[in-house]
C-alpha positions as CSV (number, residue, x, y, z in Angstrom):
1,R,24.4,32.4,-0.1
2,V,27.0,34.7,-0.5
3,R,27.5,34.8,3.3
4,R,28.0,30.9,3.4
5,A,30.2,31.2,0.4
6,L,32.3,33.8,2.2
7,G,32.4,31.4,5.4
8,T,33.7,28.4,3.0
9,V,36.3,30.4,1.6
10,S,37.2,31.8,5.3
11,D,37.6,28.2,6.8
12,E,39.6,26.9,3.9
13,L,42.1,29.7,4.2
14,S,42.1,29.3,8.0
15,G,42.7,25.6,7.7
16,R,45.2,25.6,5.1
17,L,47.4,28.2,7.1
18,A,46.8,27.4,10.9
19,K,49.2,24.3,10.9
20,P,52.1,25.9,8.9
21,A,51.7,29.0,11.1
22,S,52.1,26.7,14.0
23,I,55.1,25.1,12.8
24,L,57.0,28.0,11.6
25,G,56.2,30.1,14.7
26,K,57.9,27.4,17.1
27,S,60.8,27.4,14.7
28,L,61.2,31.2,15.0
29,G,60.4,31.4,18.4
30,V,57.5,33.4,18.1
31,D,54.7,34.0,21.0
32,P,51.8,30.8,20.4
33,W,49.1,33.6,20.5
34,A,50.8,35.2,17.8
35,S,51.1,32.0,15.7
36,D,47.5,31.1,16.6
37,L,46.2,34.7,15.4
38,F,48.2,34.8,12.2
39,A,45.5,32.5,9.9
40,E,42.8,34.7,11.4
41,E,44.6,38.0,10.4
42,I,45.4,36.7,7.0
43,V,41.6,36.0,6.5
44,R,40.7,39.5,8.0
45,G,42.8,41.3,5.5
46,S,41.5,39.4,2.7
47,P,38.5,40.7,0.2
48,A,36.3,38.3,1.7
49,F,36.5,40.0,5.1
50,A,35.6,43.4,3.1
51,V,32.6,41.8,1.4
52,S,31.5,40.4,5.1
53,L,31.4,43.9,6.5
54,V,29.4,45.1,3.7
55,L,27.0,42.6,4.2
56,S,26.9,43.1,8.0
57,R,25.7,46.3,7.1
58,I,23.4,45.7,4.3
59,E,21.4,42.8,5.9
60,P,19.7,44.8,8.7
61,L,18.6,47.2,6.2
62,L,17.3,44.6,3.8
63,R,15.2,43.0,6.7
64,S,14.2,46.5,8.0
65,A,12.8,47.4,4.5
66,A,10.8,43.9,4.3
67,D,9.4,44.4,7.9
68,L,10.8,41.2,8.7
69,G,12.1,42.0,12.3
70,S,15.1,40.6,14.5
71,W,13.5,37.3,15.0
72,Q,12.4,34.1,13.1
73,I,10.0,31.9,15.5
74,V,10.3,28.0,14.6
75,S,8.6,26.9,17.5
76,P,6.7,29.5,20.0
77,A,6.5,29.3,23.8
78,N,6.5,31.3,26.8
79,I,9.0,30.1,29.1
80,V,11.5,31.0,32.2
81,G,14.8,29.7,32.3
82,R,18.6,29.9,33.4
83,V,20.7,31.0,30.5
84,V,23.9,29.1,29.4
85,V,25.7,29.7,26.3
86,A,27.2,26.8,23.8
87,S,28.9,27.4,20.3
88,G,26.8,24.6,18.9
89,L,23.7,22.6,20.4
90,H,25.4,19.3,19.5
91,E,28.0,19.9,22.2
92,V,25.1,20.0,24.9
93,Q,22.7,17.7,23.5
94,E,23.8,14.7,25.7
95,L,23.5,16.8,28.8
96,E,20.8,16.6,31.5
97,Y,19.8,20.0,32.9
98,D,18.5,19.8,36.7
99,E,16.6,23.1,36.2
100,P,14.6,24.8,33.3
101,T,17.6,26.0,30.9
102,I,17.6,28.6,27.9
103,V,20.5,27.5,25.7
104,A,21.9,30.4,23.6
105,S,23.7,28.5,20.9
106,R,25.5,30.0,17.7
107,Q,25.2,26.9,15.8
108,V,22.0,24.8,15.0
109,T,22.4,22.6,12.3
110,G,18.8,21.0,12.7
111,E,20.2,17.6,13.3
112,E,20.5,17.8,17.2
113,E,18.4,16.5,19.9
114,I,17.2,18.9,22.4
115,P,18.9,18.3,26.1
116,V,17.2,17.2,28.8
117,G,15.7,20.0,30.7
118,C,16.0,22.8,28.1
119,V,13.0,24.8,27.9
120,G,14.2,27.1,25.1
121,V,16.9,27.2,22.1
122,V,18.0,30.8,20.9
123,T,20.5,31.0,17.9
124,C,21.7,33.1,15.2
125,D,21.9,30.2,13.2
126,T,18.9,29.2,10.7
127,P,17.6,25.7,11.3
128,D,14.8,24.7,8.7
129,M,11.6,24.9,9.8
130,L,10.8,21.1,8.9
131,S,14.4,19.7,10.2
132,H,14.6,17.5,13.1
133,V,15.1,19.7,16.0
134,S,12.4,22.0,14.9
135,V,9.8,19.3,15.0
136,R,11.0,18.0,18.2
137,A,11.0,21.5,19.8
138,R,7.5,22.0,18.8
139,N,6.4,18.6,20.0
140,E,8.1,19.2,23.3
141,G,6.7,22.9,23.5
142,V,10.3,24.2,23.5
143,L,11.0,27.9,22.2
144,L,13.2,27.7,19.2
145,A,13.6,30.9,17.6
146,T,16.5,32.5,15.0
147,C,17.9,36.0,16.0
148,H,19.2,38.0,13.0
149,D,20.5,40.7,15.0
150,D,24.0,40.0,16.1
151,D,24.1,43.0,18.8
152,L,20.7,41.5,20.2
153,F,22.0,37.9,20.3
154,E,25.2,39.1,22.2
155,Q,23.3,40.7,24.9
156,I,21.5,37.5,25.4
157,E,24.7,35.8,25.6
158,K,26.0,38.3,28.3
159,L,23.3,37.2,30.6
160,A,24.8,33.7,30.8
161,G,23.7,32.6,34.2
162,G,20.9,34.5,34.8
163,V,17.2,33.8,34.7
164,L,15.0,35.0,31.7
165,R,11.7,35.2,31.1
166,M,11.3,34.8,27.5
167,E,7.8,35.4,25.3
168,T,6.6,34.8,21.8
169,S,4.3,37.1,19.9
170,S,2.0,36.5,17.2
171,G,3.5,38.8,15.3
172,G,6.6,36.9,15.3
173,D,8.8,38.7,17.8
174,V,10.3,37.5,20.9
175,T,10.5,39.7,24.2
176,Y,12.6,38.8,27.2
177,E,13.2,40.4,30.5
178,T,15.5,39.1,33.5
179,V,13.6,37.5,36.3
180,D,14.5,36.3,40.0
181,E,15.3,32.9,41.2
182,A,11.7,32.4,42.8
183,S,10.2,32.6,39.2
184,L,12.7,30.1,37.9
185,K,11.6,27.6,41.0
186,A,8.1,28.1,40.2
187,S,8.4,26.8,36.6
188,S,10.6,24.0,37.6
189,G,7.9,22.0,39.3
190,D,5.8,22.2,36.3
191,H,8.3,21.3,34.0
192,A,9.6,18.4,36.0
193,S,6.1,16.7,36.1
194,H,6.1,17.1,32.2
195,A,9.1,15.3,31.4
196,A,8.0,12.4,34.4
197,E,4.9,12.2,32.6
198,S,6.6,11.5,28.9
199,K,9.0,9.0,30.4
200,S,6.4,6.7,31.9
201,K,4.2,7.1,28.6
202,F,6.9,4.7,26.7
203,A,8.5,2.7,29.9
204,K,6.4,-0.5,29.1
205,L,6.8,-0.7,25.2
206,K,7.9,-4.1,24.0
207,A,9.9,-5.1,21.0
208,P,7.8,-6.8,18.1
209,E,8.7,-10.3,17.1
210,W,10.1,-11.3,14.1
211,C,7.0,-12.5,11.7
212,G,9.0,-15.4,10.0
213,S,9.1,-13.9,6.4
214,W,12.1,-11.8,5.2
215,V,9.8,-9.4,2.9
216,V,6.1,-8.3,3.4
217,Q,4.4,-7.2,0.3
218,M,2.2,-3.9,0.2
219,D,-0.7,-5.9,0.1
220,D,0.0,-7.1,3.5
221,F,1.5,-4.2,5.1
222,L,-1.9,-3.5,7.2
223,D,-2.1,-7.0,8.5
224,G,-0.6,-7.2,12.1
225,S,2.7,-5.2,13.5
226,N,5.4,-6.1,11.3
227,V,6.1,-2.9,9.2
228,G,6.3,0.5,10.6
229,A,4.1,3.7,9.9
230,K,5.8,4.7,6.5
231,S,4.8,1.3,5.3
232,K,1.2,1.2,6.4
233,N,0.4,4.6,5.6
234,L,1.4,4.1,1.9
235,A,-1.0,1.3,1.9
236,K,-3.8,3.3,3.4
237,L,-3.4,5.6,0.4
238,R,-3.9,3.2,-2.2
239,G,-7.0,4.0,-3.9
240,Q,-7.6,7.1,-2.0
241,L,-5.8,9.7,-4.3
242,P,-6.2,11.2,-7.6
243,S,-5.3,9.0,-10.6
244,E,-2.4,10.9,-11.7
245,V,-0.6,10.8,-8.3
246,I,1.8,7.9,-8.2
247,L,2.7,5.8,-5.3
248,P,5.5,4.1,-5.6
249,S,5.9,0.1,-5.7
250,S,7.1,-0.9,-2.3
251,A,8.3,-3.9,-0.4
252,T,9.4,-3.8,3.3
253,V,12.1,-6.0,5.2
254,P,9.9,-6.7,8.7
255,F,10.7,-6.0,12.3
256,S,13.4,-7.7,14.0
257,S,14.8,-9.0,10.6
258,F,18.0,-7.7,11.9
259,E,17.9,-9.3,15.2
260,N,17.0,-12.6,13.8
261,V,20.1,-12.4,11.5
262,L,22.1,-11.6,14.6
263,E,20.7,-14.8,16.6
264,G,20.2,-17.3,13.5
265,N,23.3,-17.1,12.4
266,R,26.7,-18.4,14.3
267,E,28.7,-16.3,11.9
268,N,27.0,-13.2,13.8
269,H,27.3,-14.5,17.3
270,A,30.5,-12.4,18.1
271,L,28.9,-9.4,16.8
272,R,25.7,-9.9,18.5
273,D,27.6,-10.4,21.9
274,H,29.8,-7.1,21.1
275,L,26.6,-5.2,20.4
276,K,24.8,-6.3,23.6
277,R,27.8,-5.5,25.8
278,T,27.8,-2.2,24.1
279,L,24.2,-1.8,25.0
280,D,24.7,-2.9,28.7
281,S,27.6,-0.6,29.0
282,I,25.7,2.4,28.0
283,E,22.6,1.7,29.9
284,K,24.9,1.3,33.2
285,G,27.0,4.4,32.4
286,T,30.1,2.6,32.2
287,S,30.9,2.8,28.7
288,R,33.4,5.1,26.8
289,S,31.9,8.2,25.3
290,L,28.6,7.3,23.6
291,Q,29.8,8.7,20.1
292,E,32.9,6.5,20.4
293,E,30.9,3.3,21.4
294,L,28.1,3.7,18.8
295,T,30.7,4.4,15.9
296,E,32.6,1.3,16.6
297,S,29.3,-0.6,16.8
298,R,27.8,1.0,13.3
299,A,31.3,0.1,11.6
300,L,31.1,-3.6,13.1
301,V,27.7,-4.1,11.7
302,M,28.8,-2.7,8.2
303,K,32.2,-4.9,8.3
304,D,31.1,-8.1,10.0
305,L,27.3,-8.6,9.2
306,Y,26.5,-11.8,7.7
307,I,23.3,-12.0,5.7
308,P,22.4,-15.8,4.9
309,N,21.5,-16.8,1.5
310,Q,18.1,-17.8,2.7
311,A,17.4,-13.9,3.4
312,S,19.0,-12.5,0.4
313,D,17.2,-14.8,-2.0
314,A,13.9,-13.9,-0.2
315,I,14.6,-10.4,-0.3
316,E,15.6,-10.3,-4.2
317,E,12.6,-12.3,-4.7
318,G,10.4,-10.0,-2.7
319,I,11.7,-7.1,-4.8
320,E,11.1,-8.6,-8.0
321,K,7.5,-9.5,-6.8
322,A,6.6,-6.0,-5.8
323,G,7.2,-4.8,-9.2
324,I,10.1,-2.6,-8.2
325,S,12.8,-2.5,-10.9
326,W,16.5,-2.9,-10.4
327,P,18.6,-0.2,-12.2
328,D,19.7,-1.3,-15.7
329,G,17.6,-4.6,-15.0
330,K,20.4,-6.1,-13.2
331,V,20.2,-7.5,-9.8
332,R,23.0,-6.0,-7.5
333,W,22.8,-7.6,-4.3
334,E,26.1,-6.4,-2.9
335,D,25.2,-2.9,-3.3
336,A,21.7,-3.8,-1.9
337,S,23.0,-5.3,1.1
338,T,25.5,-2.6,2.0
339,A,22.4,-0.3,1.6
340,L,20.3,-2.7,3.7
341,K,22.9,-3.1,6.6
342,S,23.3,1.0,6.7
343,V,20.0,1.3,7.9
344,W,19.9,-1.5,10.3
345,A,23.3,-0.1,11.5
346,S,21.5,3.4,11.9
347,K,19.8,2.2,14.9
348,F,23.2,2.8,16.6
349,N,23.4,6.5,16.1
350,E,24.3,9.1,18.8
351,R,21.2,11.3,18.2
352,A,18.7,8.2,18.2
353,F,20.3,7.0,21.4
354,V,19.9,10.4,23.1
355,S,16.4,10.8,22.1
356,A,15.2,7.6,23.0
357,R,17.0,8.0,26.4
358,K,15.3,11.1,27.2
359,A,12.0,9.8,26.1
360,G,12.3,6.7,28.5
361,I,12.3,4.2,25.6
362,K,14.6,1.2,26.0
363,Q,17.3,0.9,23.3
364,D,16.3,-3.0,23.1
365,Y,12.8,-1.9,21.9
366,V,13.8,-0.3,18.9
367,R,13.5,-2.4,15.9
368,M,14.1,-1.4,12.3
369,A,11.8,-2.4,9.3
370,V,13.2,-1.4,6.2
371,L,10.8,0.1,3.2
372,I,12.7,-0.6,-0.2
373,Q,11.3,1.5,-3.5
374,E,12.6,3.1,-6.4
375,V,14.3,6.3,-6.4
376,V,12.4,8.9,-8.3
377,D,14.1,11.0,-10.8
378,A,12.9,14.3,-9.1
379,Q,13.5,17.6,-10.5
380,Y,11.7,19.1,-7.5
381,A,11.0,17.7,-3.9
382,F,8.4,18.9,-1.4
383,V,7.3,18.4,2.2
384,I,3.8,19.1,3.2
385,H,2.0,20.3,6.7
386,T,-1.7,20.2,6.5
387,V,-1.7,22.6,9.6
388,H,0.8,25.3,9.9
389,P,3.7,24.1,12.0
390,T,4.1,27.0,14.1
391,T,0.9,28.8,14.3
392,R,-1.4,25.7,14.2
393,A,-3.5,27.6,11.6
394,Q,-5.6,25.3,9.5
395,E,-3.8,26.2,6.3
396,I,-1.3,24.2,4.4
397,Y,2.1,25.3,4.8
398,A,4.8,23.3,2.2
399,E,8.2,23.6,1.4
400,M,10.0,23.1,-2.0
401,V,13.6,22.4,-3.2
402,V,15.2,21.7,-6.4
403,G,16.2,18.0,-6.8
404,L,15.9,15.2,-4.4
405,G,14.2,15.8,-0.9
406,E,17.2,15.2,1.3
407,T,18.3,18.8,0.9
408,L,15.0,19.9,2.8
409,V,14.4,17.3,5.5
410,G,18.3,16.7,5.7
411,N,18.7,20.4,6.7
412,Y,21.2,21.3,4.0
413,A,22.1,25.0,4.5
414,G,19.9,27.6,3.0
415,S,16.2,28.1,2.8
416,A,13.7,26.3,0.6
417,W,10.7,27.8,-1.2
418,S,8.2,27.9,1.6
419,Y,4.4,29.2,1.0
420,V,1.1,28.8,2.8
421,T,-2.8,28.8,1.2
422,P,-5.9,28.3,2.5
423,K,-7.3,24.5,2.5
424,D,-10.5,25.7,0.5
425,S,-8.4,27.8,-2.2
426,T,-5.1,26.3,-2.8
427,S,-4.7,28.7,-5.7
428,D,-4.3,31.7,-3.2
429,I,-0.5,31.3,-2.6
430,S,1.4,33.5,-0.1
431,I,5.0,33.0,-0.6
432,V,7.0,33.0,3.0
433,S,10.4,32.5,1.6
434,Y,12.3,32.2,-1.6
435,P,15.0,29.6,-2.0
436,S,18.6,29.9,-1.1
437,K,19.9,26.4,-1.0
438,S,23.4,26.3,-2.7
439,V,23.4,22.8,-3.9
440,A,20.7,20.1,-5.3
441,L,20.9,16.5,-4.9
442,T,20.8,13.9,-7.8
443,T,21.3,10.2,-8.4
444,P,21.4,7.8,-11.2
445,A,18.4,5.2,-11.5
446,S,18.6,3.5,-8.2
447,L,16.8,1.7,-5.2
448,I,16.4,3.3,-1.8
449,F,16.3,1.6,1.5
450,R,14.2,3.7,3.8
451,S,14.1,3.2,7.7
452,D,10.8,2.4,8.9
453,S,11.5,1.6,12.8
454,N,9.0,1.1,15.6
455,G,10.4,4.2,17.4
456,E,9.8,6.8,14.5
457,D,6.1,7.5,14.7
458,L,5.4,7.2,18.3
459,P,2.7,9.7,19.4
460,G,4.3,12.4,21.4
461,Y,7.8,11.4,20.6
462,A,8.3,12.7,17.0
463,G,11.1,10.3,16.1
464,A,10.9,10.6,12.6
465,G,14.5,11.2,10.7
466,L,16.3,9.6,13.8
467,Y,17.2,6.8,11.4
468,D,19.0,6.6,8.0
469,S,17.4,6.2,4.6
470,V,19.9,5.1,2.1
471,P,20.1,5.0,-1.6
472,M,21.8,2.1,-3.0
473,D,24.0,4.5,-5.2
474,E,25.7,7.4,-4.0
475,Q,23.9,10.9,-4.5
476,S,25.9,14.0,-6.2
477,T,25.7,17.4,-5.5
478,V,25.3,20.1,-8.1
479,P,25.4,24.0,-7.8
480,V,21.8,25.4,-8.5
481,D,21.5,28.4,-10.6
482,Y,17.9,29.7,-9.8
483,V,18.2,32.5,-12.3
484,T,19.0,31.0,-15.2
485,E,18.1,27.1,-15.0
486,C,15.3,26.8,-12.6
487,K,11.8,27.0,-14.4
488,M,10.4,27.5,-10.9
489,Y,12.2,30.9,-10.3
490,Q,11.6,32.3,-13.7
491,E,8.0,31.6,-14.4
492,E,5.6,32.9,-11.7
493,G,2.6,31.2,-13.5
494,Y,4.1,27.9,-13.7
495,R,5.4,28.4,-10.2
496,N,2.0,29.1,-8.8
497,S,0.6,26.3,-10.7
498,V,2.9,23.5,-9.4
499,M,2.5,25.1,-5.7
500,S,-1.5,25.0,-6.0
501,Q,-1.4,21.1,-7.1
502,V,1.1,20.2,-4.4
503,A,-1.3,22.2,-1.9
504,S,-4.3,20.4,-3.0
505,L,-2.5,16.8,-2.7
506,G,-2.2,17.8,0.9
507,V,-5.9,18.6,1.1
508,E,-7.1,15.3,-0.2
509,I,-4.5,13.2,1.9
510,E,-5.6,14.9,5.0
511,K,-9.1,13.8,3.9
512,A,-8.0,9.9,3.3
513,F,-6.8,10.0,6.9
514,G,-10.0,11.1,8.6
515,G,-9.1,14.8,8.8
516,V,-5.8,14.0,11.0
517,P,-3.1,16.8,10.3
518,Q,-0.6,15.1,7.9
519,D,3.5,15.4,7.2
520,I,3.7,14.5,3.8
521,E,6.9,13.9,1.7
522,G,7.0,13.6,-2.1
523,C,8.7,14.9,-5.4
524,I,7.5,16.1,-8.9
525,T,9.4,14.2,-11.6
526,R,11.0,15.5,-14.5
527,D,7.9,14.9,-17.0
528,G,5.5,16.6,-14.4
529,R,4.0,13.6,-12.5
530,I,3.6,13.9,-8.6
531,V,4.8,10.9,-6.5
532,V,4.0,10.6,-2.8
533,V,6.7,9.1,-1.0
534,Q,5.4,8.8,2.4
535,S,2.7,10.8,4.9
536,R,2.2,10.4,8.7
537,P,0.4,12.5,11.2
538,M,2.0,15.6,12.2
539,A,4.0,15.6,15.4
540,G,1.7,16.4,18.1
541,F,-1.6,15.6,16.2
542,E,-1.2,11.6,16.2
543,P,-4.5,9.8,16.8
544,E,-4.9,8.2,20.3
545,G,-4.0,4.7,20.7
546,T,-1.7,4.4,18.0
547,V,1.5,3.1,20.3
């Protein structure tokens, strides 16, 4: 947390000084290199830089004392690849490497897509174990590891252009050695055949048709193919959990409702035609930059999409019928429609496009159902994996944060509480990491519109988190004071009790799904009730035939 705070101070100071320094330098005839370095030198002369130097000396000592080593493995794999260097993984996520490639990237936020041809990512950043890029790496068998030793990471960067063999050990270490071009060539064939097999799996998928209703109630989630896996899995859990565990009231706007709104209303035909042209130009490679095209498409959906009264009336009625309470008892369709359109518009986001194209999924196949629920007033949020996501050990692995779960699944900076327990003894808790998230998210009583697309839970694809879930009211960030304000941090007995309850819930939900390992999201309310928001098969453990 101190290191992140120092980074913020440094960035803000540099940002304020850079432009004035450039203007003043030109006026005084100063060499450009001197003007460019001015802000950096001011930062280096500040107390923040001195504190940073102290941290750099202390951190290796702390890691050594705790026997943590230099590496943290997020996704284990043994690989051979050519090393390329990037300042951030987002800069290369759209590239397609024609040979197995190891990316040494200083920044990995967790929201990126792994480039085509990439077999490994090593970074000095710390993406969450449960972030999108982490799940994607494990599902694709790509090495993803954090290096906590700056000198070691710089050694790998200096090997750019060379070929490395990297291997992970069960003890959590990464070893590497330089190898010859013949080793790279030998690994290229296996990599290419795996990529081709993955693409062919999704090539013949077809988009679902609109079912003719604007809202599907929870009683009907399991009928047909009108809603996504989020909705269906919630319906499957009804009656399967302890009575004290809550499943939120839910209703879903079904697949292809967005496309029906576009096609069925003349007011939307200009928007429909624009989106079609955009998709065509992207598919043909004749578009402007992907980011520009998609940003414009999202903005046009938000500005120009007309939702007919027939649809809005039916959705309002469906929300009431499902027992979902509007905040303060007032229907706020304007705010609700903005959230609904935001989820639909998230179909046109860069990461989802890159991910689908990499998997061979046609963009027109992706259809967005929207799951509507009340926002839970969460004191803590959790994610459970009923098999360890890295080691694949048959144990519960869970992470918890203060406030709403977006700080966990959205990869906000810092670590969560993470812990493991045996499935047959969930009170036997081993803490893996203590929390260092700087902020928690809160929101007033509200509704949330969750993406539930047909592209999120395809076996072998790990598309969860590609599209947006949008609350009707804006979320607020508040600083977290763990020492004086957080009962989980202060009281070990209370913490262990809560963690054991959460782990036991994971065991029960896995049983409810026939023993298929589950990825579960939920929260604990301020009065201590447990709410399960969603559950889905863990990436790589999806049952056969679910496509």
